C-alpha positions as CSV (number, residue, x, y, z in Angstrom):
1,M,70.5,109.6,85.9
2,G,73.4,109.6,88.4
3,L,74.1,111.6,91.5
4,P,74.2,115.4,91.6
5,T,77.7,116.8,91.4
6,L,79.5,118.1,94.4
7,E,81.4,121.3,93.8
8,F,84.3,122.1,96.0
9,S,83.4,125.8,95.9
10,D,79.9,125.0,97.2
11,C,81.2,123.5,100.4
12,Y,82.4,127.0,101.5
13,L,78.9,128.4,101.2
14,D,77.4,125.4,103.1
15,S,74.0,125.9,101.4
16,P,71.0,123.7,102.0
17,D,71.3,122.6,98.4
18,F,74.9,121.4,99.0
19,R,73.8,119.6,102.2
20,E,71.0,117.9,100.2
21,R,73.4,116.7,97.5
22,L,75.8,115.6,100.1
23,K,73.1,113.6,101.8
24,Y,72.4,111.8,98.5
25,H,76.1,110.9,98.1
26,E,76.3,109.6,101.7
27,F,73.2,107.4,101.2
28,E,74.7,106.0,98.0
29,L,78.0,105.3,99.7
30,D,76.2,103.4,102.5
31,R,74.3,101.3,99.9
32,T,77.5,100.6,98.0
33,N,79.3,99.7,101.2
34,K,76.6,97.2,102.2
35,F,76.6,95.7,98.7
36,I,80.3,95.2,98.8
37,K,80.2,93.6,102.3
38,E,77.5,91.2,101.1
39,L,79.4,90.4,97.9
40,I,82.6,89.6,100.0
41,K,80.6,87.4,102.4
42,D,78.9,85.5,99.5
43,G,82.2,85.1,97.7
44,N,83.9,83.7,100.9
45,M,81.0,81.3,101.4
46,L,81.2,80.2,97.7
47,I,85.0,79.6,98.0
48,G,84.5,77.7,101.3
49,A,81.8,75.5,99.7
50,L,84.0,74.8,96.7
51,R,87.0,73.9,98.8
52,S,85.0,71.5,100.9
53,K,83.3,70.0,97.9
54,V,86.6,69.5,96.0
55,F,88.2,68.1,99.2
56,V,85.4,65.6,99.7
57,V,85.4,64.5,96.1
58,R,89.2,64.3,95.5
59,A,90.6,63.2,98.8
60,P,89.4,59.6,98.6
61,L,90.6,59.4,95.0
62,L,94.1,60.6,96.0
63,A,94.2,58.3,99.1
64,T,93.3,55.2,97.0
65,R,95.5,56.0,94.0
66,N,98.6,57.0,96.0
67,K,98.6,54.9,99.1
68,S,102.3,54.5,99.1
69,S,103.0,58.3,98.7
70,G,101.5,60.5,101.4
71,E,103.2,63.6,100.0
72,K,100.7,64.2,97.3
73,F,97.8,64.0,99.7
74,F,99.5,66.5,102.1
75,F,100.2,68.8,99.1
76,F,96.5,68.6,98.1
77,F,95.3,69.3,101.6
78,F,97.8,72.2,102.1
79,F,96.9,73.7,98.8
80,F,93.2,73.8,99.3
81,Y,93.2,74.8,103.0
């Protein structure tokens, strides 16, 4: 289906048909903008959850395995946060 095309030459005439087509494009841009914002928000939440989950699972393993070397734990913490 798609959106009706916007012709550059029609903007000079400023007809009601052109304004109606422009309204459809503006509405679709608003929908797309909201979808992208939600997608970014959900992606950031997913990344945050994965970081905290990985840190909770791996931090004790690194601490017990490498008690003498604190550098690896620092690298792990710095890399994931």
